[in-house]
C-alpha positions in Angstrom: -168.7 -44.2 40.8 -165.4 -44.2 42.5 -165.0 -43.2 46.2 -161.7 -42.1 47.7 -161.4 -41.8 51.4 -159.2 -39.3 53.3 -156.5 -40.8 55.6 -153.4 -39.7 57.5 -150.1 -41.4 56.9 -148.8 -43.0 60.1 -145.8 -45.0 58.7 -143.9 -45.4 55.5 -141.8 -48.4 54.5 -140.2 -48.3 51.0 -143.0 -46.8 48.9 -146.0 -48.1 50.9 -147.7 -46.1 53.6 -149.7 -47.3 56.6 -152.6 -44.9 56.6 -155.2 -44.3 59.3 -158.9 -43.9 58.5 -160.1 -42.7 61.9 -158.7 -45.8 63.7 -158.8 -48.3 60.9 -155.3 -48.8 59.4 -154.5 -50.0 55.9 -151.6 -50.1 53.5 -151.6 -47.7 50.5 -149.0 -47.5 47.7 -147.5 -44.1 47.1 -146.6 -44.6 43.4 -149.0 -41.9 42.3 -148.1 -39.1 44.7 -144.4 -39.3 45.2 -142.4 -38.9 48.4 -144.5 -37.9 51.4 -143.9 -37.5 55.1 -145.6 -39.1 58.1 -148.6 -37.0 59.1 -149.6 -36.0 55.6 -153.2 -36.5 54.6 -154.0 -38.3 51.4 -157.0 -39.6 49.5 -156.9 -43.3 49.1 -158.7 -45.4 46.5 -158.2 -49.1 45.7 -155.0 -49.3 47.8 -153.3 -46.3 46.3 -152.8 -42.7 47.6 -154.1 -40.8 44.7 -154.0 -37.2 45.9 -152.2 -35.2 48.7 -154.5 -33.1 50.8 -153.7 -29.8 52.5 -154.7 -29.6 56.2 -157.8 -27.6 55.3 -158.8 -30.0 52.6 -158.3 -33.0 55.0 -160.4 -31.2 57.7 -163.2 -30.4 55.2 -163.2 -33.9 53.7 -163.3 -35.6 57.1 -166.2 -33.4 58.2 -168.1 -34.3 55.1 -167.5 -38.0 55.7 -168.7 -37.6 59.3 -171.9 -36.0 58.1 -172.4 -38.7 55.5 -171.9 -41.5 58.1 -174.3 -39.8 60.6 -177.0 -39.5 57.9 -176.5 -43.2 56.9 -176.7 -44.2 60.6 -180.0 -42.2 61.0 -181.4 -43.8 57.9 -180.6 -47.3 59.3 -182.2 -46.4 62.6 -185.4 -45.2 60.8 -185.5 -48.3 58.6 -185.2 -50.6 61.7 -187.9 -48.8 63.6 -190.5 -49.3 60.8 
């Protein structure tokens, strides 16, 4: 199973973007998505931006990630209380 995470481009140098995953920044190559602008949201997998997201797609994806992380956090809390 492959997981790609949504991120916002905050800087571009040559063909490498610095992307922001909610405060965590990482480099992502843009070879697979072409020329993009700062502020664009992309899906990142294994150091590559693999898909450009619309504003609505980015919002929906980020909300889904938030729900998943909350559920995992609750699961951890329950596990630690038993």
